MMTF fields as JSON, N, C-alpha, C and O atoms, coordinates in Angstrom:
{
  "mmtfVersion": "1.0.0",
  "mmtfProducer": "UNKNOWN",
  "numBonds": 443,
  "numAtoms": 444,
  "numGroups": 111,
  "numChains": 1,
  "numModels": 1,
  "chainsPerModel": [1],
  "groupsPerChain": [111],
  "chainIdList": ["A"],
  "bondAtomList": [4, 2, 8, 6, 12, 10, 16, 14, 20, 18, 24, 22, 28, 26, 32, 30, 36, 34, 40, 38, 44, 42, 48, 46, 52, 50, 56, 54, 60, 58, 64, 62, 68, 66, 72, 70, 76, 74, 80, 78, 84, 82, 88, 86, 92, 90, 96, 94, 100, 98, 104, 102, 108, 106, 112, 110, 116, 114, 120, 118, 124, 122, 128, 126, 132, 130, 136, 134, 140, 138, 144, 142, 148, 146, 152, 150, 156, 154, 160, 158, 164, 162, 168, 166, 172, 170, 176, 174, 180, 178, 184, 182, 188, 186, 192, 190, 196, 194, 200, 198, 204, 202, 208, 206, 212, 210, 216, 214, 220, 218, 224, 222, 228, 226, 232, 230, 236, 234, 240, 238, 244, 242, 248, 246, 252, 250, 256, 254, 260, 258, 264, 262, 268, 266, 272, 270, 276, 274, 280, 278, 284, 282, 288, 286, 292, 290, 296, 294, 300, 298, 304, 302, 308, 306, 312, 310, 316, 314, 320, 318, 324, 322, 328, 326, 332, 330, 336, 334, 340, 338, 344, 342, 348, 346, 352, 350, 356, 354, 360, 358, 364, 362, 368, 366, 372, 370, 376, 374, 380, 378, 384, 382, 388, 386, 392, 390, 396, 394, 400, 398, 404, 402, 408, 406, 412, 410, 416, 414, 420, 418, 424, 422, 428, 426, 432, 430, 436, 434, 440, 438],
  "bondOrderList": [1, 1, 1, 1, 1, 1, 1, 1, 1, 1, 1, 1, 1, 1, 1, 1, 1, 1, 1, 1, 1, 1, 1, 1, 1, 1, 1, 1, 1, 1, 1, 1, 1, 1, 1, 1, 1, 1, 1, 1, 1, 1, 1, 1, 1, 1, 1, 1, 1, 1, 1, 1, 1, 1, 1, 1, 1, 1, 1, 1, 1, 1, 1, 1, 1, 1, 1, 1, 1, 1, 1, 1, 1, 1, 1, 1, 1, 1, 1, 1, 1, 1, 1, 1, 1, 1, 1, 1, 1, 1, 1, 1, 1, 1, 1, 1, 1, 1, 1, 1, 1, 1, 1, 1, 1, 1, 1, 1, 1, 1],
  "groupList": [{"groupName": "MET", "atomNameList": ["N", "CA", "C", "O"], "elementList": ["N", "C", "C", "O"], "formalChargeList": [0, 0, 0, 0], "bondAtomList": [1, 0, 2, 1, 3, 2], "bondOrderList": [1, 1, 2], "singleLetterCode": "M", "chemCompType": "L-PEPTIDE LINKING"}, {"groupName": "PHE", "atomNameList": ["N", "CA", "C", "O"], "elementList": ["N", "C", "C", "O"], "formalChargeList": [0, 0, 0, 0], "bondAtomList": [1, 0, 2, 1, 3, 2], "bondOrderList": [1, 1, 2], "singleLetterCode": "F", "chemCompType": "L-PEPTIDE LINKING"}, {"groupName": "GLU", "atomNameList": ["N", "CA", "C", "O"], "elementList": ["N", "C", "C", "O"], "formalChargeList": [0, 0, 0, 0], "bondAtomList": [1, 0, 2, 1, 3, 2], "bondOrderList": [1, 1, 2], "singleLetterCode": "E", "chemCompType": "L-PEPTIDE LINKING"}, {"groupName": "ASN", "atomNameList": ["N", "CA", "C", "O"], "elementList": ["N", "C", "C", "O"], "formalChargeList": [0, 0, 0, 0], "bondAtomList": [1, 0, 2, 1, 3, 2], "bondOrderList": [1, 1, 2], "singleLetterCode": "N", "chemCompType": "L-PEPTIDE LINKING"}, {"groupName": "VAL", "atomNameList": ["N", "CA", "C", "O"], "elementList": ["N", "C", "C", "O"], "formalChargeList": [0, 0, 0, 0], "bondAtomList": [1, 0, 2, 1, 3, 2], "bondOrderList": [1, 1, 2], "singleLetterCode": "V", "chemCompType": "L-PEPTIDE LINKING"}, {"groupName": "HIS", "atomNameList": ["N", "CA", "C", "O"], "elementList": ["N", "C", "C", "O"], "formalChargeList": [0, 0, 0, 0], "bondAtomList": [1, 0, 2, 1, 3, 2], "bondOrderList": [1, 1, 2], "singleLetterCode": "H", "chemCompType": "L-PEPTIDE LINKING"}, {"groupName": "LYS", "atomNameList": ["N", "CA", "C", "O"], "elementList": ["N", "C", "C", "O"], "formalChargeList": [0, 0, 0, 0], "bondAtomList": [1, 0, 2, 1, 3, 2], "bondOrderList": [1, 1, 2], "singleLetterCode": "K", "chemCompType": "L-PEPTIDE LINKING"}, {"groupName": "GLY", "atomNameList": ["N", "CA", "C", "O"], "elementList": ["N", "C", "C", "O"], "formalChargeList": [0, 0, 0, 0], "bondAtomList": [1, 0, 2, 1, 3, 2], "bondOrderList": [1, 1, 2], "singleLetterCode": "G", "chemCompType": "PEPTIDE LINKING"}, {"groupName": "LEU", "atomNameList": ["N", "CA", "C", "O"], "elementList": ["N", "C", "C", "O"], "formalChargeList": [0, 0, 0, 0], "bondAtomList": [1, 0, 2, 1, 3, 2], "bondOrderList": [1, 1, 2], "singleLetterCode": "L", "chemCompType": "L-PEPTIDE LINKING"}, {"groupName": "ASP", "atomNameList": ["N", "CA", "C", "O"], "elementList": ["N", "C", "C", "O"], "formalChargeList": [0, 0, 0, 0], "bondAtomList": [1, 0, 2, 1, 3, 2], "bondOrderList": [1, 1, 2], "singleLetterCode": "D", "chemCompType": "L-PEPTIDE LINKING"}, {"groupName": "CYS", "atomNameList": ["N", "CA", "C", "O"], "elementList": ["N", "C", "C", "O"], "formalChargeList": [0, 0, 0, 0], "bondAtomList": [1, 0, 2, 1, 3, 2], "bondOrderList": [1, 1, 2], "singleLetterCode": "C", "chemCompType": "L-PEPTIDE LINKING"}, {"groupName": "ALA", "atomNameList": ["N", "CA", "C", "O"], "elementList": ["N", "C", "C", "O"], "formalChargeList": [0, 0, 0, 0], "bondAtomList": [1, 0, 2, 1, 3, 2], "bondOrderList": [1, 1, 2], "singleLetterCode": "A", "chemCompType": "L-PEPTIDE LINKING"}, {"groupName": "ILE", "atomNameList": ["N", "CA", "C", "O"], "elementList": ["N", "C", "C", "O"], "formalChargeList": [0, 0, 0, 0], "bondAtomList": [1, 0, 2, 1, 3, 2], "bondOrderList": [1, 1, 2], "singleLetterCode": "I", "chemCompType": "L-PEPTIDE LINKING"}, {"groupName": "THR", "atomNameList": ["N", "CA", "C", "O"], "elementList": ["N", "C", "C", "O"], "formalChargeList": [0, 0, 0, 0], "bondAtomList": [1, 0, 2, 1, 3, 2], "bondOrderList": [1, 1, 2], "singleLetterCode": "T", "chemCompType": "L-PEPTIDE LINKING"}, {"groupName": "TYR", "atomNameList": ["N", "CA", "C", "O"], "elementList": ["N", "C", "C", "O"], "formalChargeList": [0, 0, 0, 0], "bondAtomList": [1, 0, 2, 1, 3, 2], "bondOrderList": [1, 1, 2], "singleLetterCode": "Y", "chemCompType": "L-PEPTIDE LINKING"}, {"groupName": "ARG", "atomNameList": ["N", "CA", "C", "O"], "elementList": ["N", "C", "C", "O"], "formalChargeList": [0, 0, 0, 0], "bondAtomList": [1, 0, 2, 1, 3, 2], "bondOrderList": [1, 1, 2], "singleLetterCode": "R", "chemCompType": "L-PEPTIDE LINKING"}, {"groupName": "SER", "atomNameList": ["N", "CA", "C", "O"], "elementList": ["N", "C", "C", "O"], "formalChargeList": [0, 0, 0, 0], "bondAtomList": [1, 0, 2, 1, 3, 2], "bondOrderList": [1, 1, 2], "singleLetterCode": "S", "chemCompType": "L-PEPTIDE LINKING"}, {"groupName": "PRO", "atomNameList": ["N", "CA", "C", "O"], "elementList": ["N", "C", "C", "O"], "formalChargeList": [0, 0, 0, 0], "bondAtomList": [1, 0, 2, 1, 3, 2], "bondOrderList": [1, 1, 2], "singleLetterCode": "P", "chemCompType": "L-PEPTIDE LINKING"}, {"groupName": "TRP", "atomNameList": ["N", "CA", "C", "O"], "elementList": ["N", "C", "C", "O"], "formalChargeList": [0, 0, 0, 0], "bondAtomList": [1, 0, 2, 1, 3, 2], "bondOrderList": [1, 1, 2], "singleLetterCode": "W", "chemCompType": "L-PEPTIDE LINKING"}],
  "groupTypeList": [0, 1, 2, 3, 4, 2, 5, 4, 1, 2, 6, 7, 8, 9, 10, 11, 12, 13, 4, 4, 2, 12, 4, 7, 11, 8, 12, 12, 8, 1, 14, 4, 4, 15, 11, 8, 4, 1, 8, 8, 15, 6, 9, 5, 9, 13, 10, 15, 3, 16, 8, 13, 13, 7, 12, 13, 13, 7, 8, 3, 1, 8, 8, 11, 16, 2, 4, 8, 6, 13, 12, 12, 11, 17, 9, 18, 6, 2, 12, 7, 0, 13, 10, 11, 4, 8, 8, 0, 15, 11, 7, 0, 16, 8, 8, 4, 5, 18, 2, 3, 6, 8, 2, 2, 6, 5, 16, 11, 16, 2, 16],
  "groupIdList": [1, 2, 3, 4, 5, 6, 7, 8, 9, 10, 11, 12, 13, 14, 15, 16, 17, 18, 19, 20, 21, 22, 23, 24, 25, 26, 27, 28, 29, 30, 31, 32, 33, 34, 35, 36, 37, 38, 39, 40, 41, 42, 43, 44, 45, 46, 47, 48, 49, 50, 51, 52, 53, 54, 55, 56, 57, 58, 59, 60, 61, 62, 63, 64, 65, 66, 67, 68, 69, 70, 71, 72, 73, 74, 75, 76, 77, 78, 79, 80, 81, 82, 83, 84, 85, 86, 87, 88, 89, 90, 91, 92, 93, 94, 95, 96, 97, 98, 99, 100, 101, 102, 103, 104, 105, 106, 107, 108, 109, 110, 111],
  "secStructList": [7, 2, 2, 2, 2, 2, 2, 2, 2, 2, 2, 2, 2, 2, 2, 2, 2, 2, 2, 2, 2, 2, 2, 2, 2, 2, 2, 2, 2, 2, 2, 2, 2, 2, 2, 2, 2, 2, 2, 2, 2, 7, 7, 1, 6, 6, 6, 6, 6, 6, 2, 2, 2, 2, 2, 2, 2, 2, 2, 2, 2, 2, 2, 2, 2, 2, 2, 2, 2, 6, 6, 1, 7, 7, 1, 6, 6, 2, 2, 2, 2, 6, 2, 2, 2, 2, 2, 2, 2, 2, 2, 2, 2, 6, 2, 2, 2, 2, 2, 2, 2, 2, 2, 2, 2, 2, 2, 6, 6, 7, 7],
  "xCoordList": [40.765, 41.651, 41.194, 40.851, 41.26, 40.792, 39.432, 39.173, 38.374, 37.162, 37.924, 38.133, 38.473, 39.319, 40.701, 41.074, 41.075, 41.449, 40.324, 40.524, 39.629, 38.285, 37.346, 36.354, 37.719, 37.013, 37.627, 36.938, 39.006, 40.041, 40.227, 40.677, 40.034, 39.733, 39.097, 39.482, 36.962, 36.14, 35.941, 35.826, 36.042, 36.978, 37.462, 36.649, 38.432, 39.343, 39.219, 39.608, 38.716, 37.935, 37.036, 37.207, 36.129, 35.017, 36.288, 36.737, 36.705, 37.415, 38.373, 38.565, 38.671, 39.335, 38.347, 38.775, 36.9, 35.892, 35.282, 34.879, 35.18, 34.954, 35.486, 34.965, 37.185, 38.233, 37.947, 38.168, 37.483, 38.167, 36.822, 37.031, 34.998, 34.188, 34.412, 33.651, 35.051, 35.432, 35.888, 35.547, 37.282, 37.949, 37.11, 37.125, 36.4, 35.393, 34.726, 34.635, 34.426, 33.416, 34.026, 33.611, 35.231, 35.894, 36.164, 35.995, 36.464, 37.144, 36.28, 36.641, 35.009, 34.289, 33.712, 33.21, 33.505, 32.872, 34.002, 33.82, 35.388, 36.44, 35.893, 35.426, 35.953, 35.866, 34.74, 34.199, 34.05, 31.986, 32.745, 32.905, 33.488, 33.877, 34.106, 33.514, 34.959, 36.043, 34.925, 35.202, 34.023, 33.326, 32.818, 33.056, 31.83, 31.726, 32.237, 31.804, 33.27, 34.238, 34.028, 33.574, 34.796, 35.248, 33.114, 32.519, 32.733, 32.015, 30.902, 30.187, 31.679, 31.286, 31.887, 31.673, 32.993, 34.451, 33.697, 33.909, 32.791, 31.823, 32.915, 32.876, 34.077, 34.598, 33.643, 33.154, 33.004, 32.039, 32.873, 33.411, 33.404, 34.631, 34.612, 33.782, 35.924, 36.123, 36.06, 37.068, 34.866, 34.012, 33.624, 34.761, 32.691, 32.4, 33.62, 33.493, 34.989, 36.34, 36.607, 35.941, 37.174, 36.609, 35.634, 35.918, 34.578, 33.574, 33.077, 32.654, 33.316, 33.693, 35.279, 34.669, 35.825, 37.23, 36.814, 36.502, 36.607, 36.149, 35.135, 35.477, 33.885, 32.623, 33.213, 33.09, 34.432, 35.419, 36.083, 35.956, 36.859, 37.728, 37.263, 37.788, 35.908, 35.738, 34.776, 34.904, 34.368, 33.573, 34.566, 34.096, 36.035, 37.115, 37.519, 38.466, 36.775, 37.047, 35.708, 35.756, 34.57, 33.693, 33.778, 33.693, 34.081, 33.948, 35.386, 35.569, 35.962, 37.898, 36.965, 37.13, 35.59, 35.341, 33.895, 33.395, 33.787, 32.184, 33.173, 32.8, 34.589, 34.692, 35.929, 36.906, 35.513, 36.786, 35.117, 35.254, 33.659, 32.625, 32.736, 32.662, 32.982, 32.846, 33.802, 33.662, 34.446, 35.336, 34.822, 35.352, 33.275, 33.571, 32.156, 31.736, 31.147, 29.904, 29.434, 30.048, 28.355, 28.224, 27.757, 28.166, 26.61, 25.164, 25.322, 25.934, 24.696, 24.547, 23.322, 23.166, 22.783, 21.635, 22.187, 21.83, 23.723, 24.931, 25.925, 26.403, 26.076, 26.879, 26.566, 27.262, 25.387, 24.52, 24.467, 24.764, 23.855, 22.853, 24.384, 24.371, 25.725, 27.378, 27.36, 28.108, 26.868, 27.155, 26.911, 27.363, 26.132, 25.032, 25.492, 25.794, 25.441, 26.449, 27.831, 28.303, 28.177, 29.516, 29.46, 30.341, 28.468, 28.213, 27.355, 28.03, 26.578, 26.334, 27.214, 27.532, 27.6, 29.378, 30.043, 30.392, 30.234, 30.999, 30.922, 31.829, 29.702, 28.665, 29.187, 29.807, 28.682, 28.766, 30.022, 30.349, 31.085, 32.434, 32.257, 31.735, 32.58, 32.292, 32.493, 33.348, 30.71, 29.984, 30.501, 30.475, 30.872, 31.794, 33.155, 33.805, 33.707, 35.357, 34.337, 34.924, 33.439, 32.959, 33.172, 34.216, 32.291, 31.732, 33.552, 33.531, 34.302, 35.353, 36.806, 37.286, 36.693, 36.788, 36.299, 36.834, 34.547, 34.349, 33.789, 33.303, 34.347, 34.451, 35.789, 35.965, 37.023, 38.353, 37.9, 37.897, 37.237, 37.445, 37.154, 38.012, 35.757, 35.026, 36.436, 36.627, 36.999, 37.778, 38.927, 39.745, 39.244, 40.662, 40.421, 41.14, 38.893, 38.556, 37.94, 38.502, 37.273, 37.568, 37.972, 37.446, 40.044, 41.292, 41.825, 42.782],
  "yCoordList": [122.614, 122.024, 124.092, 124.292, 124.617, 126.099, 125.715, 126.289, 124.863, 124.232, 124.118, 125.041, 122.945, 122.286, 123.31, 123.037, 124.167, 125.223, 125.871, 125.442, 126.455, 127.568, 126.625, 126.895, 125.617, 124.911, 124.417, 124.178, 124.392, 124.318, 125.859, 126.209, 126.621, 128.059, 128.659, 129.516, 127.432, 128.095, 127.66, 128.261, 125.883, 124.753, 125.502, 125.87, 126.03, 127.54, 128.334, 128.826, 128.772, 130.166, 129.294, 129.462, 128.411, 129.194, 128.414, 129.029, 126.794, 126.644, 127.841, 127.823, 128.702, 130.477, 131.129, 131.241, 131.548, 132.134, 131.557, 132.231, 130.005, 129.047, 129.382, 129.823, 129.414, 129.735, 131.15, 131.233, 132.088, 133.63, 134.138, 135.142, 133.321, 133.488, 132.55, 133.02, 131.565, 131.178, 131.125, 130.531, 132.44, 132.667, 134.508, 134.74, 135.806, 135.549, 135.763, 136.473, 134.349, 134.372, 133.823, 133.98, 133.04, 132.712, 134.512, 135.049, 134.763, 136.045, 137.007, 137.225, 137.382, 138.392, 136.907, 137.571, 135.716, 135.199, 134.978, 134.832, 134.89, 134.976, 136.308, 136.352, 137.671, 138.724, 138.725, 139.378, 138.304, 137.964, 137.698, 138.599, 136.043, 135.48, 136.486, 136.743, 137.174, 137.82, 138.974, 138.994, 139.805, 140.176, 140.489, 141.303, 139.365, 139.065, 138.225, 138.328, 137.52, 138.176, 138.996, 139.047, 140.324, 141.742, 142.024, 141.716, 142.531, 141.357, 141.236, 141.299, 141.071, 139.759, 140.917, 141.441, 140.579, 141.671, 143.231, 143.995, 143.419, 144.427, 145.863, 146.962, 145.538, 146.325, 146.36, 145.342, 147.744, 148.351, 148.488, 147.462, 149.219, 149.877, 149.042, 148.608, 148.339, 147.36, 146.254, 145.551, 145.799, 144.631, 145.526, 145.902, 146.474, 147.525, 147.366, 147.01, 147.887, 148.299, 146.22, 145.487, 145.944, 144.407, 144.245, 143.505, 144.698, 143.294, 144.472, 144.022, 145.636, 147.15, 146.101, 145.034, 145.936, 145.666, 144.832, 145.065, 143.057, 141.962, 141.993, 141.664, 142.4, 143.335, 143.621, 142.911, 145.136, 145.557, 144.174, 143.66, 143.757, 142.819, 141.518, 140.781, 141.596, 139.882, 140.923, 140.696, 141.415, 142.266, 142.798, 143.201, 142.81, 143.431, 141.875, 141.457, 141.25, 139.112, 139.245, 139.104, 139.545, 138.698, 139.206, 138.56, 141.335, 141.756, 141.738, 142.158, 140.753, 139.737, 138.916, 138.526, 138.284, 136.556, 137.705, 137.371, 138.183, 139.012, 139.687, 139.62, 140.284, 141.089, 139.901, 140.196, 138.119, 137.325, 136.244, 135.126, 136.727, 136.771, 136.583, 135.537, 137.834, 138.697, 138.099, 138.671, 137.368, 136.9, 135.634, 135.068, 135.398, 134.22, 134.242, 133.124, 135.036, 135.814, 135.365, 136.084, 134.229, 134.309, 135.3, 135.69, 135.882, 137.201, 137.739, 137.772, 139.105, 140.832, 141.156, 142.145, 139.941, 139.413, 139.401, 140.252, 138.578, 138.123, 138.81, 138.781, 139.586, 140.457, 141.792, 142.684, 141.775, 143.582, 143.463, 144.328, 141.717, 140.719, 141.189, 142.375, 140.787, 140.939, 142.426, 142.92, 143.519, 144.576, 145.137, 145.452, 145.026, 145.071, 144.856, 145.762, 143.823, 142.762, 143.469, 143.526, 143.881, 144.471, 145.632, 145.91, 146.5, 148.258, 147.079, 146.054, 147.04, 147.003, 147.105, 148.013, 145.618, 145.197, 146.155, 146.282, 147.219, 148.626, 149.015, 149.019, 149.499, 150.426, 150.485, 151.431, 148.58, 148.502, 148.759, 149.535, 148.169, 148.462, 149.66, 149.831, 150.721, 152.571, 152.955, 153.69, 151.902, 152.782, 152.24, 152.601, 151.302, 150.622, 151.171, 151.167, 151.897, 152.266, 153.778, 154.146, 154.683, 155.831, 155.594, 156.025, 154.859, 154.794, 153.861, 153.431, 153.919, 153.56, 155.008, 155.558, 154.718, 157.05, 157.617, 158.569, 157.752, 158.837, 158.518, 159.153, 156.838, 156.062, 156.721, 157.799, 155.975, 157.335, 158.355, 158.335, 159.902, 160.472, 160.558, 160.902, 160.176, 160.789, 159.589, 160.226, 158.119, 158.164, 158.927, 158.814, 159.577, 160.387, 162.161, 162.961, 162.255, 163.779, 163.16, 163.733, 162.484, 161.475, 161.607, 161.738, 161.452, 161.274, 162.967, 163.265],
  "zCoordList": [17.452, 17.902, 18.618, 19.783, 18.135, 19.45, 19.916, 20.974, 19.449, 20.675, 21.626, 22.413, 21.711, 22.761, 23.771, 24.912, 23.127, 23.225, 24.377, 25.514, 24.296, 24.997, 25.558, 26.236, 25.243, 25.941, 27.672, 28.664, 27.544, 29.053, 29.172, 30.264, 28.485, 29.01, 30.078, 30.874, 29.833, 29.84, 31.977, 33.045, 31.292, 32.64, 33.254, 34.102, 33.36, 34.44, 34.687, 35.747, 33.977, 34.185, 35.727, 36.935, 34.991, 36.211, 37.441, 38.408, 37.03, 38.251, 39.789, 41.004, 38.546, 38.654, 39.937, 41.085, 39.498, 40.02, 41.151, 42.1, 41.063, 42.442, 43.074, 44.099, 42.873, 43.603, 44.509, 45.718, 43.778, 43.88, 44.81, 45.491, 44.925, 45.47, 46.848, 47.692, 47.339, 47.943, 49.342, 50.365, 48.802, 49.551, 49.876, 51.085, 48.957, 48.829, 50.801, 51.803, 50.067, 51.69, 52.854, 54.002, 52.436, 53.63, 54.354, 55.449, 53.533, 53.912, 55.387, 56.543, 54.585, 55.232, 56.238, 57.145, 56.586, 57.667, 58.358, 59.567, 57.883, 59.692, 60.233, 61.371, 59.244, 60.587, 60.445, 61.337, 59.738, 61.053, 62.185, 63.008, 62.442, 63.785, 64.441, 65.489, 63.951, 64.604, 64.999, 66.198, 64.892, 65.127, 66.336, 67.229, 66.053, 66.973, 68.884, 70.031, 68.236, 69.618, 70.416, 71.559, 68.957, 70.035, 70.54, 71.572, 69.577, 70.192, 72.398, 73.398, 71.601, 73.255, 74.812, 75.905, 73.334, 75.09, 75.34, 76.281, 74.223, 74.573, 73.876, 74.428, 72.289, 72.068, 71.5, 71.01, 71.381, 69.818, 69.597, 69.179, 69.615, 67.675, 67.266, 66.467, 67.872, 67.068, 66.952, 66.895, 66.887, 66.236, 65.443, 65.158, 64.582, 63.695, 62.345, 61.174, 63.284, 61.828, 61.841, 61.109, 62.356, 61.939, 61.066, 60.124, 61.079, 60.475, 58.638, 57.572, 58.93, 57.796, 57.589, 57.665, 57.518, 56.637, 56.003, 54.835, 56.781, 56.282, 55.088, 53.953, 55.402, 54.018, 53.17, 52.173, 53.084, 51.706, 51.104, 49.992, 52.291, 51.856, 51.045, 50.21, 51.755, 50.993, 49.701, 48.498, 49.944, 48.84, 47.732, 46.668, 47.974, 46.192, 46.029, 45.362, 46.639, 45.959, 44.858, 43.636, 45.667, 45.31, 43.799, 42.755, 44.14, 43.004, 41.059, 39.916, 42.351, 41.026, 40.665, 39.509, 41.446, 40.516, 39.437, 38.363, 39.731, 38.852, 36.706, 35.535, 37.523, 36.23, 35.714, 35.026, 36.385, 35.411, 35.193, 34.695, 35.612, 34.692, 33.717, 33.072, 33.381, 32.077, 30.868, 29.787, 30.904, 30.464, 29.517, 28.56, 30.356, 29.246, 29.476, 29.177, 29.893, 29.359, 28.092, 27.304, 27.107, 25.942, 25.279, 24.185, 26.112, 25.832, 26.166, 27.234, 25.23, 25.988, 27.64, 28.356, 27.643, 29.138, 29.744, 30.559, 30.298, 30.956, 31.717, 32.851, 30.397, 30.571, 30.872, 31.359, 30.496, 31.416, 33.317, 34.14, 33.584, 34.849, 34.936, 34.608, 35.236, 35.68, 35.321, 36.164, 34.445, 34.818, 36.371, 37.472, 35.74, 37.171, 38.967, 39.744, 39.171, 39.85, 40.445, 41.58, 39.408, 39.441, 40.04, 40.854, 39.775, 40.352, 41.437, 41.532, 41.919, 42.972, 44.062, 44.83, 43.884, 44.73, 45.38, 46.554, 43.819, 43.822, 44.769, 45.602, 44.927, 45.223, 46.501, 46.988, 47.44, 49.216, 49.329, 50.227, 48.434, 48.652, 48.991, 50.093, 48.273, 48.446, 49.257, 49.75, 49.807, 50.798, 52.605, 53.782, 51.823, 53.63, 53.793, 54.838, 52.035, 52.966, 53.215, 54.232, 53.034, 53.887, 55.021, 55.509, 55.793, 56.269, 57.541, 58.694, 56.898, 57.265, 58.28, 59.271, 56.596, 57.521, 57.69, 58.258, 57.388, 58.638, 60.486, 61.422, 60.102, 62.371, 62.276, 62.843, 61.397, 61.399, 62.219, 63.45, 60.969, 61.313, 62.945, 63.758, 63.291, 63.871, 65.864, 66.901, 65.707, 66.943, 66.681, 67.593, 65.873, 66.272, 65.787, 65.187, 66.459, 67.056, 68.52, 69.454, 68.833, 70.045, 71.419, 72.524, 70.493, 71.529, 71.644, 72.359]
}
């Protein structure tokens, strides 16, 4: 009986991981299209802000999916790989957030 519950839990978690990854990818895609629209309008600052906001938000969803993957990771090798991906994505998210803050300061000082 426990094996059946575990199997259902893993399948449900696999579906949740897939949904969260799709949402993250769609968020990034939406903001990329939005940034292209701003770029075509020659609004470079808004383009950059839109793109970095979308990347940060999308990466947060992808980070959540990596955290969910650690729940069902069967061995230490997969846990290590998941942690490495998690650290890389967290680092990317922090760098994009830092860049946003610097851009906001730069824009505020110009005004």
